[in-house]
C-alpha positions as CSV (number, residue, x, y, z in Angstrom):
1,M,-148.4,14.5,-194.3
2,L,-147.6,14.2,-190.6
3,E,-149.3,11.7,-188.4
4,Y,-149.8,13.7,-185.3
5,L,-150.2,10.9,-182.8
6,T,-146.9,9.3,-183.6
7,M,-145.2,12.3,-185.1
8,R,-143.8,10.3,-188.0
9,L,-143.0,11.5,-191.5
10,G,-145.0,10.0,-194.3
11,N,-145.3,10.4,-198.1
12,G,-145.7,14.0,-199.0
13,A,-144.3,15.3,-195.7
14,R,-143.0,18.9,-195.9
15,I,-139.6,19.8,-194.3
16,A,-138.2,23.3,-193.9
17,V,-134.4,23.6,-193.5
18,L,-133.4,27.1,-192.3
19,G,-129.9,27.6,-193.7
20,G,-128.3,26.3,-196.8
21,G,-124.7,26.0,-195.4
22,P,-123.1,22.6,-194.7
23,A,-125.4,21.6,-191.8
24,G,-128.6,22.3,-193.8
25,S,-127.2,20.7,-197.0
26,F,-126.0,17.7,-195.1
27,F,-129.4,17.3,-193.4
28,A,-131.2,17.5,-196.8
29,L,-128.8,15.0,-198.4
30,Y,-129.1,12.4,-195.6
31,L,-132.9,12.8,-195.3
32,L,-133.4,12.4,-199.0
33,Q,-131.1,9.4,-199.1
34,Y,-132.9,7.7,-196.2
35,A,-136.3,8.5,-197.9
36,A,-135.2,7.1,-201.2
37,A,-134.2,3.9,-199.4
38,D,-137.7,3.7,-197.9
39,R,-139.3,4.6,-201.3
40,M,-140.8,7.7,-199.7
41,D,-141.4,11.1,-201.4
42,L,-140.6,14.1,-199.2
43,E,-140.7,17.9,-200.0
44,V,-137.5,19.5,-198.6
45,D,-137.3,23.3,-198.8
46,L,-133.8,24.8,-198.1
47,F,-134.1,28.4,-197.1
48,E,-131.0,30.4,-197.9
49,W,-131.1,34.1,-198.8
50,R,-127.4,34.4,-199.6
51,S,-125.5,33.3,-202.6
52,F,-122.3,31.4,-201.9
53,S,-120.8,32.6,-205.1
54,D,-120.6,36.2,-203.7
55,R,-117.2,37.3,-202.7
56,G,-116.2,38.4,-199.2
57,P,-118.2,38.0,-196.0
58,K,-121.6,38.4,-197.8
59,G,-121.3,35.0,-199.4
60,C,-119.0,33.3,-196.9
61,N,-119.6,31.2,-193.8
62,R,-116.5,32.6,-192.3
63,C,-114.0,29.9,-191.2
64,A,-110.5,28.8,-192.1
65,G,-112.0,26.2,-194.6
66,I,-110.2,23.1,-193.5
67,L,-111.8,19.8,-194.5
68,S,-110.7,17.1,-192.1
69,A,-109.9,13.5,-193.0
70,S,-112.9,12.2,-191.0
71,L,-115.2,14.6,-192.9
72,L,-113.9,13.5,-196.3
73,R,-114.4,9.9,-195.3
74,N,-118.0,10.6,-194.2
75,L,-118.7,12.3,-197.5
76,G,-118.3,8.9,-199.1
77,E,-121.6,7.8,-197.4
78,L,-123.3,10.4,-199.5
79,D,-121.4,9.4,-202.6
80,I,-119.8,12.9,-202.7
81,N,-116.3,13.7,-203.8
82,V,-115.0,17.3,-203.6
83,P,-114.1,18.4,-207.1
84,E,-110.6,19.6,-207.8
85,E,-111.8,23.1,-208.8
86,V,-113.2,23.6,-205.3
87,I,-110.0,22.5,-203.6
88,R,-107.5,25.4,-202.9
89,A,-104.7,23.2,-201.4
90,H,-104.0,19.6,-200.4
91,I,-102.5,19.9,-196.9
92,A,-99.7,17.4,-196.2
93,S,-98.2,18.8,-193.0
94,Y,-98.3,21.3,-190.2
95,H,-95.4,23.4,-189.1
96,L,-95.5,24.6,-185.5
97,H,-93.5,27.8,-185.0
98,S,-92.3,28.8,-181.6
99,P,-89.5,31.1,-180.3
100,F,-88.0,27.7,-179.2
101,G,-87.9,26.2,-182.7
102,V,-90.1,24.6,-185.3
103,I,-91.8,21.2,-185.2
104,D,-92.7,19.7,-188.5
105,I,-95.7,17.3,-188.3
106,P,-96.3,15.4,-191.5
107,N,-99.7,13.7,-191.9
108,P,-99.3,10.5,-189.8
109,D,-101.8,8.8,-192.2
110,P,-100.9,9.9,-195.8
111,G,-104.0,8.0,-197.0
112,A,-106.3,10.3,-195.1
113,E,-105.7,13.7,-196.7
114,I,-107.1,17.1,-195.6
115,L,-108.0,20.0,-197.9
116,S,-108.4,23.8,-197.8
117,V,-111.4,25.4,-199.5
118,F,-113.2,28.7,-199.7
119,R,-116.6,28.7,-198.0
120,G,-117.9,31.5,-200.3
121,G,-116.8,33.0,-203.6
122,G,-113.4,33.9,-202.3
123,P,-111.9,37.1,-200.9
124,L,-113.6,40.5,-201.4
125,S,-110.6,41.9,-203.3
126,N,-109.9,39.3,-205.9
127,A,-108.9,40.0,-209.5
128,Q,-109.9,36.5,-210.5
129,G,-113.6,37.1,-209.8
130,S,-115.7,34.6,-207.9
131,L,-114.0,31.3,-207.1
132,P,-115.7,27.9,-206.6
133,S,-117.3,27.6,-203.1
134,F,-117.4,24.5,-201.0
135,D,-120.7,25.5,-199.4
136,G,-122.1,26.3,-202.9
137,F,-121.0,22.9,-204.1
138,L,-122.7,21.1,-201.2
139,L,-125.9,23.1,-201.7
140,D,-125.9,22.2,-205.4
141,C,-125.5,18.5,-204.5
142,A,-128.6,18.8,-202.2
143,L,-130.6,20.6,-205.0
144,R,-129.7,18.0,-207.6
145,R,-130.9,15.2,-205.3
146,G,-134.3,16.7,-204.8
147,A,-134.2,19.6,-202.3
148,R,-135.7,22.9,-203.4
149,L,-134.0,26.3,-202.8
150,V,-136.1,29.1,-201.3
151,H,-134.1,32.2,-201.9
152,E,-135.9,34.4,-199.3
153,R,-135.2,35.7,-195.8
154,V,-137.1,34.0,-193.0
155,L,-138.8,36.6,-190.8
156,R,-139.7,34.3,-187.9
157,V,-140.9,30.8,-187.2
158,D,-143.6,29.4,-184.9
159,V,-143.4,25.8,-183.6
160,E,-146.1,26.0,-181.0
161,R,-148.5,23.8,-183.0
162,R,-147.7,22.8,-186.5
163,P,-144.3,24.4,-187.5
164,R,-144.7,27.5,-189.6
165,V,-142.2,29.7,-191.4
166,F,-143.1,33.3,-191.9
167,L,-141.9,35.1,-195.1
168,E,-142.8,38.4,-196.6
169,D,-145.8,36.9,-198.5
170,G,-147.1,35.1,-195.3
171,P,-146.7,31.9,-193.4
172,R,-146.0,28.4,-194.8
173,G,-146.8,25.2,-192.9
174,Y,-144.4,22.3,-192.5
175,D,-144.3,18.9,-190.8
176,L,-140.7,19.4,-189.6
177,L,-138.6,22.5,-189.1
178,V,-134.8,22.2,-189.0
179,L,-132.7,25.1,-187.7
180,A,-129.3,25.1,-189.5
181,N,-128.6,28.8,-189.9
182,G,-125.3,28.9,-187.9
183,L,-124.1,31.8,-185.8
184,N,-123.1,34.5,-188.3
185,S,-126.1,34.8,-190.6
186,G,-128.5,36.5,-188.2
187,A,-130.8,35.2,-185.5
188,I,-134.3,33.9,-186.3
189,Q,-137.1,34.6,-183.9
190,I,-138.6,31.3,-182.7
191,A,-142.1,31.3,-181.1
192,G,-143.4,28.4,-179.1
193,L,-140.0,27.1,-177.8
194,P,-137.5,28.9,-175.5
195,Y,-134.6,28.1,-177.8
196,R,-131.3,29.6,-176.7
197,P,-128.2,29.5,-179.0
198,P,-124.8,28.2,-177.8
199,A,-122.2,30.4,-176.2
200,T,-119.7,31.9,-178.7
201,L,-116.3,33.5,-179.0
202,A,-115.3,36.0,-181.6
203,M,-112.2,35.4,-183.7
204,S,-110.2,37.1,-186.4
205,Q,-110.3,35.8,-190.0
206,D,-108.3,37.5,-192.8
207,E,-107.2,36.6,-196.3
208,L,-103.8,37.7,-197.6
209,H,-103.2,37.9,-201.3
210,C,-99.7,36.7,-202.3
211,R,-97.7,35.6,-205.3
212,K,-98.2,31.9,-206.0
213,E,-94.5,31.3,-206.3
214,D,-94.0,32.8,-202.8
215,I,-96.6,30.5,-201.2
216,A,-95.1,27.5,-203.1
217,Q,-91.6,28.3,-201.8
218,Y,-92.4,29.1,-198.2
219,F,-95.6,27.1,-197.5
220,G,-95.9,24.4,-200.1
221,S,-98.6,22.1,-198.8
222,S,-98.1,23.0,-195.2
223,V,-100.2,25.0,-192.7
224,R,-98.2,27.2,-190.3
225,A,-99.4,27.3,-186.7
226,F,-97.9,29.7,-184.2
227,L,-97.3,29.0,-180.5
228,L,-96.6,32.4,-179.0
229,P,-95.7,32.0,-175.3
230,H,-97.3,34.1,-172.6
231,T,-100.2,35.2,-174.8
232,G,-103.9,34.6,-174.7
233,L,-104.0,33.0,-178.1
234,I,-105.8,29.7,-178.2
235,F,-104.6,29.1,-181.7
236,A,-103.1,31.0,-184.6
237,S,-102.8,29.5,-188.0
238,V,-102.0,30.5,-191.6
239,V,-103.5,28.2,-194.3
240,P,-102.5,28.2,-198.0
241,K,-105.3,28.6,-200.5
242,G,-103.9,29.0,-204.0
243,E,-102.9,32.7,-204.3
244,F,-104.2,33.4,-200.8
245,L,-103.3,32.7,-197.2
246,N,-106.0,32.5,-194.6
247,V,-105.1,33.8,-191.2
248,S,-107.2,32.5,-188.3
249,L,-106.7,33.8,-184.8
250,L,-108.7,32.9,-181.6
251,A,-107.9,34.3,-178.1
252,R,-109.6,34.6,-174.8
253,G,-111.3,37.9,-174.3
254,G,-112.2,38.8,-177.8
255,P,-110.9,38.8,-181.4
256,P,-107.1,39.1,-181.5
257,D,-105.4,42.1,-183.2
258,L,-104.3,40.9,-186.7
259,D,-101.8,43.8,-187.2
260,G,-100.0,42.9,-184.0
261,F,-99.9,39.2,-185.0
262,L,-98.5,40.0,-188.5
263,E,-95.8,42.3,-186.9
264,H,-94.6,39.6,-184.5
265,D,-91.0,38.6,-185.4
266,L,-91.9,34.9,-185.6
267,V,-94.7,35.6,-188.1
268,K,-92.6,38.0,-190.2
269,E,-89.9,35.3,-190.3
270,A,-92.4,32.8,-191.7
271,L,-93.9,35.3,-194.2
272,P,-90.8,37.0,-195.6
273,F,-92.6,38.1,-198.8
274,P,-95.0,40.9,-199.8
275,Y,-98.7,40.3,-199.4
276,K,-101.9,42.4,-199.4
277,R,-104.8,42.1,-197.1
278,S,-107.8,41.3,-199.4
279,C,-110.6,40.4,-197.0
280,G,-111.4,40.1,-193.3
281,C,-114.2,39.4,-190.8
282,R,-114.7,38.8,-187.1
283,P,-117.0,35.8,-186.9
284,R,-118.4,34.1,-183.9
285,I,-117.7,30.4,-183.3
286,C,-119.6,27.9,-181.2
287,V,-118.1,27.0,-177.8
288,G,-121.1,25.7,-176.0
289,R,-124.4,23.8,-176.4
290,A,-127.8,25.3,-177.2
291,A,-130.7,25.1,-174.8
292,N,-134.1,23.7,-175.9
293,Y,-132.7,22.8,-179.3
294,Y,-135.4,20.3,-180.1
295,G,-139.2,19.9,-179.7
296,D,-142.2,18.5,-181.4
297,G,-141.5,19.0,-185.1
298,F,-138.4,21.1,-184.5
299,V,-134.7,20.3,-184.2
300,A,-131.5,22.5,-184.4
301,I,-128.3,21.1,-185.9
302,G,-124.7,22.2,-186.5
303,D,-123.6,25.4,-184.9
304,A,-127.2,26.1,-183.9
305,A,-127.0,23.1,-181.5
306,V,-123.5,22.1,-180.7
307,S,-120.2,22.0,-182.6
308,R,-116.8,20.5,-182.1
309,L,-114.7,22.8,-180.0
310,Y,-112.3,25.1,-182.1
311,K,-111.8,22.6,-184.9
312,D,-113.7,20.7,-187.6
313,G,-117.0,22.5,-187.4
314,I,-118.0,21.3,-190.8
315,G,-117.3,17.7,-189.8
316,S,-119.4,17.9,-186.7
317,A,-122.1,19.7,-188.7
318,L,-122.3,16.5,-190.9
319,L,-122.5,14.3,-187.9
320,S,-125.3,16.2,-186.2
321,A,-127.2,16.5,-189.5
322,R,-126.9,12.8,-190.1
323,Q,-128.1,11.9,-186.6
324,A,-131.1,14.3,-186.8
325,A,-132.1,13.0,-190.2
326,L,-131.8,9.4,-189.0
327,T,-133.9,10.2,-186.0
328,A,-136.6,11.9,-188.1
329,M,-136.8,9.0,-190.6
330,R,-136.4,6.0,-188.4
331,Y,-138.0,7.0,-185.1
332,G,-140.1,10.2,-185.5
333,T,-140.1,13.9,-185.1
334,S,-141.6,14.4,-181.6
335,R,-139.7,15.9,-178.7
336,H,-139.5,12.5,-177.2
337,D,-137.9,11.0,-180.4
338,F,-135.3,13.7,-180.6
339,A,-134.6,13.4,-176.8
340,S,-134.1,9.7,-177.1
341,H,-132.2,9.4,-180.4
342,Y,-130.6,12.9,-181.2
343,A,-129.9,14.5,-177.8
344,P,-127.5,11.7,-176.7
345,F,-125.3,12.5,-179.7
346,C,-125.2,16.2,-178.8
347,R,-124.4,15.3,-175.2
348,A,-121.6,13.1,-176.3
349,L,-120.1,15.8,-178.5
350,H,-120.5,18.3,-175.6
351,N,-118.7,16.0,-173.3
352,D,-115.9,15.4,-175.8
353,N,-115.5,19.2,-176.0
354,R,-114.9,19.2,-172.2
355,M,-111.9,16.9,-172.8
356,G,-110.9,19.4,-175.6
357,R,-110.9,22.2,-173.1
358,I,-108.5,20.2,-170.8
359,I,-106.2,19.4,-173.8
360,F,-106.1,23.1,-174.9
361,A,-105.6,24.3,-171.3
362,V,-102.6,21.9,-170.9
363,H,-101.3,23.0,-174.4
364,N,-101.6,26.6,-173.4
365,R,-99.4,26.1,-170.4
366,T,-96.8,23.9,-172.1
367,K,-96.4,26.3,-175.1
368,D,-94.6,28.6,-172.6
369,S,-92.0,26.0,-171.8
370,R,-88.8,25.8,-173.9
371,R,-87.9,22.4,-172.4
372,F,-91.2,20.8,-173.1
373,F,-91.3,22.2,-176.6
374,R,-88.0,20.6,-177.4
375,V,-89.0,17.4,-175.7
376,Q,-92.0,17.3,-178.1
377,A,-89.8,18.0,-181.1
378,R,-87.4,15.2,-180.2
379,L,-90.2,12.7,-179.6
380,I,-91.9,13.6,-182.9
381,N,-88.7,13.4,-184.9
382,A,-88.0,10.0,-183.4
383,E,-91.3,8.7,-184.9
384,G,-90.2,9.4,-188.5
385,S,-89.3,5.8,-189.2
386,L,-92.3,4.2,-187.3
387,P,-95.4,2.9,-188.9
388,F,-98.7,4.8,-188.6
389,T,-99.7,2.8,-185.5
390,G,-96.6,3.9,-183.6
391,Q,-96.7,7.6,-184.4
392,V,-98.5,8.6,-181.2
393,F,-97.0,12.1,-180.7
394,R,-97.6,13.0,-184.3
395,K,-101.2,11.8,-184.1
396,V,-101.8,13.8,-180.9
397,L,-100.7,17.1,-182.3
398,W,-102.1,16.4,-185.8
399,G,-105.5,15.7,-184.2
400,M,-105.4,18.8,-182.1
401,F,-104.7,21.1,-185.0
402,T,-106.8,19.4,-187.7
403,G,-109.7,17.9,-185.9
404,S,-109.1,14.5,-187.5
405,Y,-109.6,12.7,-184.2
406,T,-112.0,13.2,-181.3
407,Y,-110.7,14.8,-178.2
408,R,-111.4,11.6,-176.3
409,Q,-109.1,9.8,-178.7
410,I,-106.4,12.4,-178.4
411,L,-106.6,12.4,-174.6
412,G,-106.5,8.6,-174.6
413,M,-103.4,8.5,-176.7
414,A,-101.7,11.3,-174.7
415,S,-102.5,9.8,-171.3
416,N,-101.4,6.2,-172.1
417,P,-99.0,5.2,-169.3
418,K,-96.3,4.2,-171.9
419,V,-96.6,7.6,-173.6
420,V,-96.5,9.5,-170.3
421,A,-93.4,7.5,-169.3
422,R,-91.6,8.3,-172.6
423,V,-92.3,12.0,-172.1
424,A,-91.1,11.9,-168.5
425,R,-88.0,9.9,-169.4
426,E,-87.1,12.3,-172.2
427,Y,-87.7,15.4,-170.1
428,L,-85.9,14.1,-167.0
429,T,-82.9,12.7,-169.0
430,R,-82.3,15.9,-170.9
431,H,-83.0,18.2,-168.0
432,G,-81.0,16.1,-165.6
433,A,-78.0,16.1,-168.0
434,R,-78.1,19.9,-168.2
435,V,-78.3,20.2,-164.4
436,V,-75.2,17.9,-164.0
437,E,-73.3,19.9,-166.6
438,A,-74.2,23.2,-164.9
439,K,-72.9,21.9,-161.5
440,L,-69.7,20.7,-163.1
């Protein structure tokens, strides 16, 4: 039970985790791992009313389903390996399509692969039936290691005194309540704390059904990203997933028009084969930080608190779950404990996202420039024979599109004086040569 003076978890403490997606499953996994190391018995209830084996938006957490290299490395801490049946594709490269050309970015670190998965049971229209789900796999891992699934809807919660979860059959008391329900599964009313969720943007997500041989011929193990000049698109990507292609679009001002994107000449050139739209949704993604996201016996994690901007939301869900679980086990569950040992992590992630905004703002301006696009292409091609440590330009773009590096790391690589000098020299040399030729 909970020791109220120190707000520490003891043997028999009861923890409610609201949300059985990656954030909730990661929290349960880390908490139970830390408890086992301390020879402590905890009761962990994972509340999840959905079934991740359901097809379509009903069973899906609605994202492109890219597992970054950093996430896969961190899964090793939990002794978890993603089974092959869950993996839809091993991603080896990104192709950046622009009216000014195509840049091929192979993985600069082949030993650190990234994967594509389905978050739920696959697209709504799918003759194969339900497909293996990454979120379902993680939830099963948490249940096998001691968490208990409560397959009910939470009506509301109260954290004013001892945390309570209200269900149809009445309230249940807990020693710690963890909010991990994301942004697309419905808001939960919280009494006793003025919690406010993060700011969001709506995006477009669709799954296209295609012939396997067409995807193998035109995509292979590559993701296609599209840099469309003079548009409000923040990013546009097409990710191979077995017999399907996931289309993810994000723009300023609302979810982009999928039909308009698919009819763009550049996109039609990259998808010169028949396909059928088999699923679609317009999810909201986290682009800010929540307010009042912790208190006595309460903490929010994952998208309910703060997430990495635009990329690798699953990876940042693991990091926030790990830090919250570590705080609860090693320090305590009071507001002061979370303020001292969990909030600094969230602030650091929020500050890293500020650097991400700068990076994407610069990227949005440079994608309109033919000269700069071609300078990038030449610099990246020139790195083909260099070792991993020397492939700076590949790592910058790879990190931007995959989330495999922090934005601070990306900005640090891109702003290195030697790198800036190489870009300027390449730009001025080529541009100057053209100016001289034009004058002659």
